[in-house]
MOPAC internal coordinates of N, CA, C and O (Angstrom, degrees):
PM7 1SCF
backbone

  N    0.0000 0     0.00 0     0.00 0    0    0    0
  C    1.3941 1     0.00 0     0.00 0    1    0    0
  C    1.6866 1   101.20 1     0.00 0    2    1    0
  O    1.2310 1   121.96 1   -47.51 1    3    2    1
  N    1.2556 1   113.86 1   132.49 1    3    2    1
  C    1.4799 1   112.83 1   179.40 1    5    3    2
  C    1.5615 1   112.62 1   -82.03 1    6    5    3
  O    1.2310 1   120.28 1   -21.86 1    7    6    5
  N    1.3026 1   117.07 1   158.14 1    7    6    5
  C    1.5213 1   118.54 1  -179.31 1    9    7    6
  C    1.4997 1   111.76 1   -78.60 1   10    9    7
  O    1.2310 1   121.01 1   -47.81 1   11   10    9
  N    1.3784 1   115.67 1   132.19 1   11   10    9
  C    1.4533 1   128.05 1  -178.39 1   13   11   10
  C    1.5203 1   107.66 1  -114.13 1   14   13   11
  O    1.2310 1   121.56 1   -46.22 1   15   14   13
  N    1.2423 1   114.63 1   133.78 1   15   14   13
  C    1.5871 1   117.56 1   177.89 1   17   15   14
  C    1.4964 1   108.02 1  -118.07 1   18   17   15
  O    1.2310 1   119.46 1   -62.12 1   19   18   17
  N    1.3101 1   118.63 1   117.88 1   19   18   17
  C    1.4129 1   123.50 1   174.90 1   21   19   18
  C    1.4335 1   111.45 1   -94.71 1   22   21   19
  O    1.2310 1   116.87 1   -59.44 1   23   22   21
  N    1.3791 1   123.56 1   120.56 1   23   22   21
  C    1.4303 1   117.61 1  -179.96 1   25   23   22
  C    1.5799 1   108.93 1   -78.99 1   26   25   23
  O    1.2310 1   123.90 1   -44.01 1   27   26   25
  N    1.3816 1   110.13 1   135.99 1   27   26   25
  C    1.5058 1   118.90 1   179.10 1   29   27   26
  C    1.4854 1   107.37 1   -97.61 1   30   29   27
  O    1.2310 1   118.48 1   136.26 1   31   30   29
  N    1.2357 1   120.50 1   -43.74 1   31   30   29
  C    1.4526 1   122.80 1  -177.37 1   33   31   30
  C    1.4970 1   114.45 1  -170.79 1   34   33   31
  O    1.2310 1   120.89 1   -16.12 1   35   34   33
  N    1.2430 1   115.90 1   163.88 1   35   34   33
  C    1.5701 1   127.06 1   173.09 1   37   35   34
  C    1.4400 1   105.49 1  -131.31 1   38   37   35
  O    1.2310 1   119.56 1   -79.97 1   39   38   37
  N    1.2423 1   118.44 1   100.03 1   39   38   37
  C    1.5769 1   119.30 1  -174.53 1   41   39   38
  C    1.5995 1   107.42 1  -135.38 1   42   41   39
  O    1.2310 1   120.20 1   -43.11 1   43   42   41
  N    1.3037 1   117.22 1   136.89 1   43   42   41
  C    1.4426 1   120.70 1   176.34 1   45   43   42
  C    1.3316 1   113.80 1    52.47 1   46   45   43
  O    1.2310 1   118.79 1  -138.95 1   47   46   45
  N    1.3453 1   119.91 1    41.05 1   47   46   45
  C    1.4733 1   126.82 1  -176.03 1   49   47   46
  C    1.5862 1   119.90 1    61.24 1   50   49   47
  O    1.2310 1   124.10 1  -160.88 1   51   50   49
  N    1.3191 1   109.75 1    19.12 1   51   50   49
  C    1.4787 1   116.72 1   173.15 1   53   51   50
  C    1.5251 1   114.87 1  -118.20 1   54   53   51
  O    1.2310 1   124.42 1   -46.93 1   55   54   53
  N    1.3309 1   109.13 1   133.07 1   55   54   53
  C    1.5506 1   116.32 1  -177.60 1   57   55   54
  C    1.5549 1   104.48 1   -92.62 1   58   57   55
  O    1.2310 1   121.68 1   -42.24 1   59   58   57
  N    1.3404 1   114.39 1   137.76 1   59   58   57
  C    1.4481 1   120.39 1   174.33 1   61   59   58
  C    1.5190 1   106.24 1  -130.71 1   62   61   59
  O    1.2310 1   121.88 1   -36.13 1   63   62   61
  N    1.3943 1   114.00 1   143.87 1   63   62   61
  C    1.4351 1   115.65 1   174.67 1   65   63   62
  C    1.4624 1   108.76 1  -164.14 1   66   65   63
  O    1.2310 1   119.86 1    -5.59 1   67   66   65
  N    1.3431 1   117.87 1   174.41 1   67   66   65
  C    1.4565 1   126.76 1  -178.61 1   69   67   66
  C    1.5782 1   108.21 1  -116.06 1   70   69   67
  O    1.2310 1   122.50 1   -58.08 1   71   70   69
  N    1.3577 1   112.82 1   121.92 1   71   70   69
  C    1.4455 1   114.28 1   179.54 1   73   71   70
  C    1.4310 1   108.95 1  -102.01 1   74   73   71
  O    1.2310 1   120.46 1   -49.14 1   75   74   73
  N    1.3250 1   116.72 1   130.86 1   75   74   73
  C    1.5418 1   121.19 1   176.10 1   77   75   74
  C    1.4853 1   111.02 1  -119.40 1   78   77   75
  O    1.2310 1   121.72 1   -27.90 1   79   78   77
  N    1.3329 1   114.31 1   152.10 1   79   78   77
  C    1.5196 1   121.49 1  -179.06 1   81   79   78
  C    1.5456 1   108.31 1   153.28 1   82   81   79
  O    1.2310 1   123.63 1     0.10 1   83   82   81
  N    1.3080 1   110.64 1  -179.90 1   83   82   81
  C    1.5469 1   112.20 1  -173.64 1   85   83   82
  C    1.6220 1   105.90 1  -114.29 1   86   85   83
  O    1.2310 1   124.83 1   -36.87 1   87   86   85
  N    1.3273 1   108.32 1   143.13 1   87   86   85
  C    1.4872 1   119.81 1  -179.70 1   89   87   86
  C    1.4977 1   111.01 1    92.48 1   90   89   87
  O    1.2310 1   122.70 1    11.44 1   91   90   89
  N    1.3374 1   112.42 1  -168.56 1   91   90   89
  C    1.5119 1   120.66 1  -174.96 1   93   91   90
  C    1.5904 1   106.05 1   -73.23 1   94   93   91
  O    1.2310 1   120.42 1   -40.50 1   95   94   93
  N    1.3120 1   116.81 1   139.50 1   95   94   93
  C    1.4502 1   118.80 1  -174.03 1   97   95   94
  C    1.5854 1   112.24 1   -75.57 1   98   97   95
  O    1.2310 1   121.07 1   -35.19 1   99   98   97
  N    1.2657 1   115.55 1   144.81 1   99   98   97
  C    1.5051 1   117.66 1  -174.43 1  101   99   98
  C    1.5126 1   109.10 1   -74.96 1  102  101   99
  O    1.2310 1   119.50 1   -19.75 1  103  102  101
  N    1.3885 1   118.56 1   160.25 1  103  102  101
  C    1.4189 1   118.16 1   174.85 1  105  103  102
  C    1.6094 1   110.48 1   -69.32 1  106  105  103
  O    1.2310 1   119.51 1   -40.51 1  107  106  105
  N    1.3182 1   118.54 1   139.49 1  107  106  105
  C    1.3081 1   118.31 1  -176.35 1  109  107  106
  C    1.5448 1   110.97 1  -118.96 1  110  109  107
  O    1.2310 1   119.69 1   -20.01 1  111  110  109
  N    1.2897 1   118.20 1   159.99 1  111  110  109
  C    1.5240 1   120.10 1   177.43 1  113  111  110
  C    1.6181 1   107.15 1  -146.56 1  114  113  111
  O    1.2310 1   125.02 1   -21.05 1  115  114  113
  N    1.3198 1   107.97 1   158.95 1  115  114  113
  C    1.5151 1   116.31 1   175.71 1  117  115  114
  C    1.5597 1   104.43 1  -101.28 1  118  117  115
  O    1.2310 1   118.11 1   -49.64 1  119  118  117
  N    1.2664 1   121.21 1   130.36 1  119  118  117
  C    1.5029 1   123.28 1   178.41 1  121  119  118
  C    1.5331 1   109.83 1  -132.80 1  122  121  119
  O    1.2310 1   127.21 1   -30.19 1  123  122  121
  N    1.2893 1   103.73 1   149.81 1  123  122  121
  C    1.5683 1   109.58 1   168.67 1  125  123  122
  C    1.5116 1   105.24 1  -136.73 1  126  125  123
  O    1.2310 1   122.15 1   -55.34 1  127  126  125
  N    1.4070 1   113.49 1   124.66 1  127  126  125
  C    1.3952 1   125.27 1  -170.24 1  129  127  126
  C    1.5636 1   106.87 1    59.41 1  130  129  127
  O    1.2310 1   119.38 1    57.08 1  131  130  129
  N    1.3103 1   118.78 1  -122.92 1  131  130  129
  C    1.4242 1   122.27 1   176.85 1  133  131  130
  C    1.4896 1   115.73 1  -100.01 1  134  133  131
  O    1.2310 1   119.61 1  -172.87 1  135  134  133
  N    1.3865 1   118.35 1     7.13 1  135  134  133
  C    1.2957 1   127.03 1  -163.09 1  137  135  134
  C    1.7456 1   101.91 1  -102.92 1  138  137  135
  O    1.2310 1   116.86 1   -47.54 1  139  138  137
  N    1.2113 1   123.57 1   132.46 1  139  138  137
  C    1.4623 1   124.48 1   172.44 1  141  139  138
  C    1.6188 1   105.95 1   -92.19 1  142  141  139
  O    1.2310 1   125.62 1   -56.56 1  143  142  141
  N    1.2608 1   106.82 1   123.44 1  143  142  141
  C    1.4708 1   121.82 1   175.53 1  145  143  142
  C    1.5276 1   117.95 1   -75.83 1  146  145  143
  O    1.2310 1   122.22 1   146.51 1  147  146  145
  N    1.2558 1   113.35 1   -33.49 1  147  146  145
  C    1.4973 1   120.22 1   174.73 1  149  147  146
  C    1.4934 1   112.20 1   161.60 1  150  149  147
  O    1.2310 1   121.30 1    -7.80 1  151  150  149
  N    1.3215 1   115.12 1   172.20 1  151  150  149
  C    1.4573 1   120.42 1   177.67 1  153  151  150
  C    1.5347 1   113.18 1   -69.18 1  154  153  151
  O    1.2310 1   122.02 1   -12.54 1  155  154  153
  N    1.3833 1   113.73 1   167.46 1  155  154  153
  C    1.4616 1   117.58 1   175.53 1  157  155  154
  C    1.5878 1   100.55 1  -117.31 1  158  157  155
  O    1.2310 1   120.53 1   -35.60 1  159  158  157
  N    1.2884 1   116.59 1   144.40 1  159  158  157
  C    1.4880 1   122.56 1   174.08 1  161  159  158
  C    1.6356 1   105.79 1   -92.73 1  162  161  159
  O    1.2310 1   122.85 1   -50.16 1  163  162  161
  N    1.3976 1   112.14 1   129.84 1  163  162  161
  C    1.4446 1   114.29 1  -177.72 1  165  163  162
  C    1.5001 1   100.68 1  -125.10 1  166  165  163
  O    1.2310 1   121.39 1   -57.18 1  167  166  165
  N    1.4211 1   114.94 1   122.82 1  167  166  165
  C    1.4671 1   120.62 1  -176.34 1  169  167  166
  C    1.5549 1   105.41 1  -135.46 1  170  169  167
  O    1.2310 1   124.96 1   -33.71 1  171  170  169
  N    1.4013 1   108.07 1   146.29 1  171  170  169
  C    1.5571 1   110.77 1  -179.53 1  173  171  170
  C    1.5011 1   114.97 1   -57.76 1  174  173  171
  O    1.2310 1   121.79 1   -28.56 1  175  174  173
  N    1.3909 1   114.17 1   151.44 1  175  174  173
  C    1.4288 1   113.50 1  -174.52 1  177  175  174
  C    1.5576 1    93.37 1  -148.54 1  178  177  175
  O    1.2310 1   125.20 1   -10.16 1  179  178  177
  N    1.4282 1   107.61 1   169.84 1  179  178  177
  C    1.5381 1   113.55 1  -175.64 1  181  179  178
  C    1.5460 1   114.11 1   -60.42 1  182  181  179
  O    1.2310 1   120.66 1   136.57 1  183  182  181
  N    1.3323 1   116.34 1   -43.43 1  183  182  181
  C    1.4705 1   119.54 1  -177.21 1  185  183  182
  C    1.5497 1   111.09 1   -99.60 1  186  185  183
  O    1.2310 1   116.07 1  -167.11 1  187  186  185
  N    1.1833 1   125.06 1    12.89 1  187  186  185
  C    1.4753 1   130.58 1  -175.92 1  189  187  186
  C    1.3559 1   120.06 1   159.96 1  190  189  187
  O    1.2310 1   121.26 1    63.05 1  191  190  189
  N    1.4303 1   115.20 1  -116.95 1  191  190  189
  C    1.4113 1   123.13 1   176.97 1  193  191  190
  C    1.5276 1   108.64 1  -138.02 1  194  193  191
  O    1.2310 1   121.10 1   -52.06 1  195  194  193
  N    1.3609 1   115.51 1   127.94 1  195  194  193
  C    1.4099 1   126.05 1   169.95 1  197  195  194
  C    1.4504 1   111.82 1   -67.65 1  198  197  195
  O    1.2310 1   119.90 1   -49.32 1  199  198  197
  N    1.4153 1   117.79 1   130.68 1  199  198  197
  C    1.4812 1   117.49 1  -178.90 1  201  199  198
  C    1.4876 1   105.38 1  -126.10 1  202  201  199
  O    1.2310 1   120.50 1   -55.10 1  203  202  201
  N    1.3434 1   116.66 1   124.90 1  203  202  201
  C    1.4947 1   123.95 1   174.91 1  205  203  202
  C    1.4785 1   114.46 1  -130.86 1  206  205  203
  O    1.2310 1   120.69 1   -47.23 1  207  206  205
  N    1.2473 1   116.28 1   132.77 1  207  206  205
  C    1.5254 1   122.88 1   176.87 1  209  207  206
  C    1.5691 1   110.98 1  -149.07 1  210  209  207
  O    1.2310 1   125.91 1   -37.17 1  211  210  209
  N    1.3662 1   106.25 1   142.83 1  211  210  209
  C    1.4180 1   116.73 1  -175.31 1  213  211  210
  C    1.6987 1   107.66 1   -88.64 1  214  213  211
  O    1.2310 1   119.08 1   -61.80 1  215  214  213
  N    1.2196 1   119.36 1   118.20 1  215  214  213
  C    1.4298 1   122.08 1  -178.62 1  217  215  214
  C    1.5914 1   113.43 1   -72.17 1  218  217  215
  O    1.2310 1   120.69 1   148.23 1  219  218  217
  N    1.3849 1   116.28 1   -31.77 1  219  218  217
  C    1.4602 1   115.82 1  -179.39 1  221  219  218
  C    1.4215 1   117.01 1    78.38 1  222  221  219
  O    1.2310 1   119.52 1    16.11 1  223  222  221
  N    1.2631 1   118.53 1  -163.89 1  223  222  221
  C    1.4381 1   126.60 1  -176.10 1  225  223  222
  C    1.5722 1   115.43 1  -100.26 1  226  225  223
  O    1.2310 1   124.08 1   156.70 1  227  226  225
  N    1.3186 1   109.78 1   -23.30 1  227  226  225
  C    1.5540 1   112.21 1  -178.76 1  229  227  226
  C    1.4945 1   120.17 1   -40.66 1  230  229  227
  O    1.2310 1   118.85 1   141.36 1  231  230  229
  N    1.4203 1   119.80 1   -38.64 1  231  230  229
  C    1.3786 1   118.64 1   178.27 1  233  231  230
  C    1.5146 1   112.00 1   -79.48 1  234  233  231
  O    1.2310 1   118.21 1   179.95 1  235  234  233
  N    1.3080 1   121.02 1    -0.05 1  235  234  233
  C    1.4577 1   119.35 1  -171.50 1  237  235  234
  C    1.5888 1   102.36 1   -95.23 1  238  237  235
  O    1.2310 1   123.06 1  -118.34 1  239  238  237
  N    1.3028 1   111.74 1    61.66 1  239  238  237
  C    1.5690 1   116.21 1   171.85 1  241  239  238
  C    1.5068 1   105.79 1  -133.09 1  242  241  239
  O    1.2310 1   121.98 1   -28.35 1  243  242  241
  N    1.2576 1   113.81 1   151.65 1  243  242  241
  C    1.5127 1   116.72 1  -165.84 1  245  243  242
  C    1.5846 1   106.28 1   -60.99 1  246  245  243
  O    1.2310 1   122.58 1   -39.75 1  247  246  245
  N    1.2472 1   112.66 1   140.25 1  247  246  245
  C    1.3944 1   119.36 1  -178.22 1  249  247  246
  C    1.6887 1   113.64 1   123.71 1  250  249  247
  O    1.2310 1   122.36 1    14.31 1  251  250  249
  N    1.3360 1   113.08 1  -165.69 1  251  250  249
  C    1.4250 1   116.09 1  -177.12 1  253  251  250
  C    1.5378 1   104.50 1  -117.28 1  254  253  251
  O    1.2310 1   118.89 1   -50.49 1  255  254  253
  N    1.1850 1   119.72 1   129.51 1  255  254  253
  C    1.4873 1   132.01 1  -177.58 1  257  255  254
  C    1.4709 1   115.90 1  -135.94 1  258  257  255
  O    1.2310 1   122.55 1   -50.05 1  259  258  257
  N    1.4673 1   112.72 1   129.95 1  259  258  257
  C    1.4132 1   118.79 1  -178.38 1  261  259  258
  C    1.4770 1   107.44 1  -107.21 1  262  261  259
  O    1.2310 1   120.81 1   -48.80 1  263  262  261
  N    1.3657 1   116.06 1   131.20 1  263  262  261
  C    1.4356 1   121.20 1   177.59 1  265  263  262
  C    1.6065 1   107.96 1  -109.57 1  266  265  263
  O    1.2310 1   121.50 1   -57.99 1  267  266  265
  N    1.2236 1   114.73 1   122.01 1  267  266  265
  C    1.4749 1   123.60 1  -172.43 1  269  267  266
  C    1.5350 1   109.36 1   -99.82 1  270  269  267
  O    1.2310 1   118.99 1   -47.72 1  271  270  269
  N    1.2425 1   119.53 1   132.28 1  271  270  269
  C    1.4962 1   126.08 1   166.00 1  273  271  270
  C    1.5164 1   103.59 1   -98.55 1  274  273  271
  O    1.2310 1   123.90 1   -65.89 1  275  274  273
  N    1.4302 1   110.13 1   114.11 1  275  274  273
  C    1.4544 1   109.87 1  -177.00 1  277  275  274
  C    1.7160 1   109.22 1  -137.02 1  278  277  275
  O    1.2310 1   125.94 1    -9.98 1  279  278  277
  N    1.1635 1   106.19 1   170.02 1  279  278  277
  C    1.5041 1   115.96 1   177.47 1  281  279  278
  C    1.5464 1   102.11 1   -70.05 1  282  281  279
  O    1.2310 1   113.38 1   -48.52 1  283  282  281
  N    1.2633 1   130.13 1   131.48 1  283  282  281
  C    1.3691 1   129.96 1  -170.25 1  285  283  282
  C    1.5327 1   112.31 1   -48.94 1  286  285  283
  O    1.2310 1   122.75 1   -67.50 1  287  286  285
  N    1.4307 1   112.34 1   112.50 1  287  286  285
  C    1.4953 1   117.93 1  -177.00 1  289  287  286
  C    1.5021 1   118.53 1    71.22 1  290  289  287
  O    1.2310 1   123.28 1  -167.13 1  291  290  289
  N    1.4565 1   111.32 1    12.87 1  291  290  289
  C    1.4283 1   110.94 1  -178.09 1  293  291  290
  C    1.5408 1   117.32 1  -141.08 1  294  293  291
  O    1.2310 1   122.04 1    52.23 1  295  294  293
  N    1.3656 1   113.70 1  -127.77 1  295  294  293
  C    1.4141 1   116.69 1  -176.66 1  297  295  294
  C    1.5558 1   116.36 1   -60.73 1  298  297  295
  O    1.2310 1   121.78 1   -31.99 1  299  298  297
  N    1.2888 1   114.20 1   148.01 1  299  298  297
  C    1.4585 1   124.21 1  -178.46 1  301  299  298
  C    1.6061 1   106.92 1   -94.18 1  302  301  299
  O    1.2310 1   124.61 1   -57.87 1  303  302  301
  N    1.2773 1   108.76 1   122.13 1  303  302  301
  C    1.5546 1   114.70 1   178.39 1  305  303  302
  C    1.5079 1   112.23 1   -94.81 1  306  305  303
  O    1.2310 1   119.20 1   149.39 1  307  306  305
  N    1.3608 1   119.14 1   -30.61 1  307  306  305
  C    1.4387 1   122.10 1   179.12 1  309  307  306
  C    1.4102 1   109.49 1  -162.73 1  310  309  307
  O    1.2310 1   120.94 1   -19.71 1  311  310  309
  N    1.3772 1   115.80 1   160.29 1  311  310  309
  C    1.4400 1   117.62 1  -174.87 1  313  311  310
  C    1.6313 1   105.24 1  -142.62 1  314  313  311
  O    1.2310 1   122.46 1   -27.16 1  315  314  313
  N    1.2605 1   112.89 1   152.84 1  315  314  313
  C    1.5600 1   121.83 1   172.74 1  317  315  314
  C    1.4761 1   109.82 1  -132.16 1  318  317  315
  O    1.2310 1   119.70 1   -51.70 1  319  318  317
  N    1.3042 1   118.19 1   128.30 1  319  318  317
  C    1.4351 1   124.32 1   177.60 1  321  319  318
  C    1.4465 1   111.84 1  -101.62 1  322  321  319
  O    1.2310 1   120.50 1   -50.43 1  323  322  321
  N    1.2988 1   116.64 1   129.57 1  323  322  321
  C    1.4202 1   126.39 1  -172.24 1  325  323  322
  C    1.6548 1   105.26 1  -115.30 1  326  325  323
  O    1.2310 1   119.01 1   -47.46 1  327  326  325
  N    1.2982 1   119.50 1   132.54 1  327  326  325
  C    1.4715 1   117.76 1   178.49 1  329  327  326
  C    1.5746 1   103.91 1  -132.81 1  330  329  327
  O    1.2310 1   124.00 1   -51.41 1  331  330  329
  N    1.3267 1   109.94 1   128.59 1  331  330  329
  C    1.5516 1   117.34 1  -176.46 1  333  331  330
  C    1.5220 1   104.72 1  -131.32 1  334  333  331
  O    1.2310 1   122.15 1   -17.93 1  335  334  333
  N    1.2467 1   113.49 1   162.07 1  335  334  333
  C    1.4980 1   121.47 1   171.28 1  337  335  334
  C    1.5175 1   106.81 1   109.88 1  338  337  335
  O    1.2310 1   122.19 1   -19.75 1  339  338  337
  N    1.3928 1   113.41 1   160.25 1  339  338  337
  C    1.5056 1   119.42 1   177.10 1  341  339  338
  C    1.5796 1   109.86 1   -66.36 1  342  341  339
  O    1.2310 1   120.27 1   148.42 1  343  342  341
  N    1.3900 1   117.08 1   -31.58 1  343  342  341
  C    1.4398 1   119.24 1  -171.92 1  345  343  342
  C    1.4641 1   109.70 1   -97.80 1  346  345  343
  O    1.2310 1   119.14 1  -149.74 1  347  346  345
  N    1.3192 1   119.24 1    30.26 1  347  346  345
  C    1.4441 1   119.23 1  -175.75 1  349  347  346
  C    1.5814 1   115.44 1   -59.99 1  350  349  347
  O    1.2310 1   118.98 1   140.86 1  351  350  349
  N    1.2862 1   119.55 1   -39.14 1  351  350  349
  C    1.4972 1   120.84 1   176.58 1  353  351  350
  C    1.5476 1   106.05 1   -58.83 1  354  353  351
  O    1.2310 1   119.44 1   133.51 1  355  354  353
  N    1.4645 1   118.68 1   -46.49 1  355  354  353
  C    1.4503 1   116.75 1  -172.85 1  357  355  354
  C    1.5140 1   108.77 1   -72.38 1  358  357  355
  O    1.2310 1   118.39 1   148.93 1  359  358  357
  N    1.3750 1   120.67 1   -31.07 1  359  358  357
  C    1.3864 1   121.44 1   170.84 1  361  359  358
  C    1.4231 1   114.14 1   -54.70 1  362  361  359
  O    1.2310 1   120.29 1   128.81 1  363  362  361
  N    1.4025 1   117.04 1   -51.19 1  363  362  361
  C    1.4808 1   121.82 1   178.20 1  365  363  362
  C    1.6188 1   114.09 1   -56.36 1  366  365  363
  O    1.2310 1   121.63 1   136.32 1  367  366  365
  N    1.2844 1   114.48 1   -43.68 1  367  366  365
  C    1.4293 1   121.17 1  -179.51 1  369  367  366
  C    1.5822 1   110.09 1   -63.64 1  370  369  367
  O    1.2310 1   121.00 1   140.42 1  371  370  369
  N    1.4334 1   115.70 1   -39.58 1  371  370  369
  C    1.4192 1   121.18 1  -179.06 1  373  371  370
  C    1.5024 1   108.00 1   -67.13 1  374  373  371
  O    1.2310 1   120.31 1   138.05 1  375  374  373
  N    1.3362 1   117.01 1   -41.95 1  375  374  373
  C    1.5094 1   120.99 1  -179.93 1  377  375  374
  C    1.4825 1   108.38 1   -67.23 1  378  377  375
  O    1.2310 1   117.26 1   139.07 1  379  378  377
  N    1.1992 1   122.81 1   -40.93 1  379  378  377
  C    1.5272 1   128.52 1  -176.62 1  381  379  378
  C    1.5861 1   106.00 1   -68.32 1  382  381  379
  O    1.2310 1   120.98 1   137.02 1  383  382  381
  N    1.3378 1   115.73 1   -42.98 1  383  382  381
  C    1.4442 1   117.80 1   172.43 1  385  383  382
  C    1.5875 1   115.23 1   -59.62 1  386  385  383
  O    1.2310 1   121.60 1   133.86 1  387  386  385
  N    1.3521 1   114.53 1   -46.14 1  387  386  385
  C    1.4539 1   119.14 1   175.59 1  389  387  386
  C    1.5017 1   112.45 1   -58.36 1  390  389  387
  O    1.2310 1   121.32 1   137.18 1  391  390  389
  N    1.3482 1   115.08 1   -42.82 1  391  390  389
  C    1.5412 1   120.64 1   178.02 1  393  391  390
  C    1.5129 1   112.68 1   -60.07 1  394  393  391
  O    1.2310 1   121.49 1   135.62 1  395  394  393
  N    1.3419 1   114.76 1   -44.38 1  395  394  393
  C    1.4858 1   120.29 1   176.67 1  397  395  394
  C    1.4184 1   112.74 1   -64.37 1  398  397  395
  O    1.2310 1   117.26 1   144.38 1  399  398  397
  N    1.3431 1   122.81 1   -35.62 1  399  398  397
  C    1.4574 1   122.01 1   177.65 1  401  399  398
  C    1.4646 1   113.11 1   -70.38 1  402  401  399
  O    1.2310 1   120.68 1   140.88 1  403  402  401
  N    1.2876 1   116.31 1   -39.12 1  403  402  401
  C    1.4785 1   123.10 1   172.29 1  405  403  402
  C    1.5780 1   114.11 1   -62.66 1  406  405  403
  O    1.2310 1   121.42 1   141.33 1  407  406  405
  N    1.2929 1   114.89 1   -38.67 1  407  406  405
  C    1.3958 1   116.88 1   176.25 1  409  407  406
  C    1.5651 1   113.57 1   -71.18 1  410  409  407
  O    1.2310 1   123.97 1   148.19 1  411  410  409
  N    1.3458 1   109.99 1   -31.81 1  411  410  409
  C    1.5674 1   113.20 1   175.69 1  413  411  410
  C    1.5821 1   110.39 1   -65.24 1  414  413  411
  O    1.2310 1   121.26 1   136.40 1  415  414  413
  N    1.3175 1   115.20 1   -43.60 1  415  414  413
  C    1.5487 1   122.98 1   174.47 1  417  415  414
  C    1.5333 1   107.95 1   -57.66 1  418  417  415
  O    1.2310 1   117.43 1   133.52 1  419  418  417
  N    1.2745 1   122.49 1   -46.48 1  419  418  417
  C    1.4970 1   122.02 1  -178.57 1  421  419  418
  C    1.4480 1   111.41 1   -64.37 1  422  421  419
  O    1.2310 1   121.56 1   132.22 1  423  422  421
  N    1.3531 1   114.62 1   -47.78 1  423  422  421
  C    1.4478 1   120.09 1   175.94 1  425  423  422
  C    1.4060 1   120.61 1   -50.56 1  426  425  423
  O    1.2310 1   121.74 1   131.29 1  427  426  425
  N    1.4094 1   114.27 1   -48.71 1  427  426  425
  C    1.4440 1   126.83 1   171.01 1  429  427  426
  C    1.4845 1   113.18 1   -53.35 1  430  429  427
  O    1.2310 1   119.23 1   125.56 1  431  430  429
  N    1.3248 1   119.07 1   -54.44 1  431  430  429
  C    1.4463 1   130.29 1   179.34 1  433  431  430
  C    1.6311 1   107.27 1   -57.70 1  434  433  431
  O    1.2310 1   121.55 1   132.26 1  435  434  433
  N    1.2439 1   114.64 1   -47.74 1  435  434  433
  C    1.4679 1   117.39 1  -179.94 1  437  435  434
  C    1.4668 1   115.32 1   -64.96 1  438  437  435
  O    1.2310 1   119.93 1   140.56 1  439  438  437
  N    1.3762 1   117.74 1   -39.44 1  439  438  437
  C    1.4492 1   121.77 1   174.09 1  441  439  438
  C    1.5443 1   112.30 1   -65.61 1  442  441  439
  O    1.2310 1   120.53 1   144.47 1  443  442  441
  N    1.3808 1   116.59 1   -35.53 1  443  442  441
  C    1.5488 1   119.34 1   176.87 1  445  443  442
  C    1.5408 1   103.79 1   -64.33 1  446  445  443
  O    1.2310 1   119.29 1   127.24 1  447  446  445
  N    1.1770 1   118.97 1   -52.76 1  447  446  445
  C    1.5635 1   125.49 1  -176.00 1  449  447  446
  C    1.6342 1   107.53 1   -57.73 1  450  449  447
  O    1.2310 1   118.59 1   139.69 1  451  450  449
  N    1.2503 1   120.29 1   -40.31 1  451  450  449
  C    1.4692 1   118.80 1  -179.99 1  453  451  450
  C    1.4639 1   110.53 1   -71.76 1  454  453  451
  O    1.2310 1   120.77 1   135.85 1  455  454  453
  N    1.3612 1   116.13 1   -44.15 1  455  454  453
  C    1.4037 1   116.93 1  -173.93 1  457  455  454
  C    1.4918 1   110.70 1   -75.56 1  458  457  455
  O    1.2310 1   114.46 1   163.30 1  459  458  457
  N    1.2834 1   128.09 1   -16.70 1  459  458  457
  C    1.4970 1   131.10 1   171.61 1  461  459  458
  C    1.4937 1   111.71 1   -83.26 1  462  461  459
  O    1.2310 1   120.16 1   176.21 1  463  462  461
  N    1.3443 1   117.31 1    -3.79 1  463  462  461
  C    1.5065 1   123.26 1  -178.64 1  465  463  462
  C    1.5864 1   117.46 1    74.99 1  466  465  463
  O    1.2310 1   124.19 1  -156.24 1  467  466  465
  N    1.3332 1   109.57 1    23.76 1  467  466  465
  C    1.5163 1   109.65 1   174.47 1  469  467  466
  C    1.5182 1   113.65 1   114.27 1  470  469  467
  O    1.2310 1   120.10 1   180.00 1  471  470  469

């Protein structure tokens, strides 16, 4: 069985979740982009493992930032997006526009690949 992380809350800069799965829990970390923000404490709980990590102030910079809770250096189990700044709605629209443009490029490349037969 794979590990599943259920977010319980994000309060006062602290992430809390419940990790379920079999065996000893993996080492977890909080990361933003390619930067590790810090470790996550994993403690036994009634229905699995209680997960707690301090997000800190790194994502409190103007823009949109995604914090990932992941197995150390590996798979992402959950993520939290933080939007700050006066232009937050405009930032989100710009990010969405950039994602749409990237998706259009990928779709076109995939179509070319399929029509050429591999």
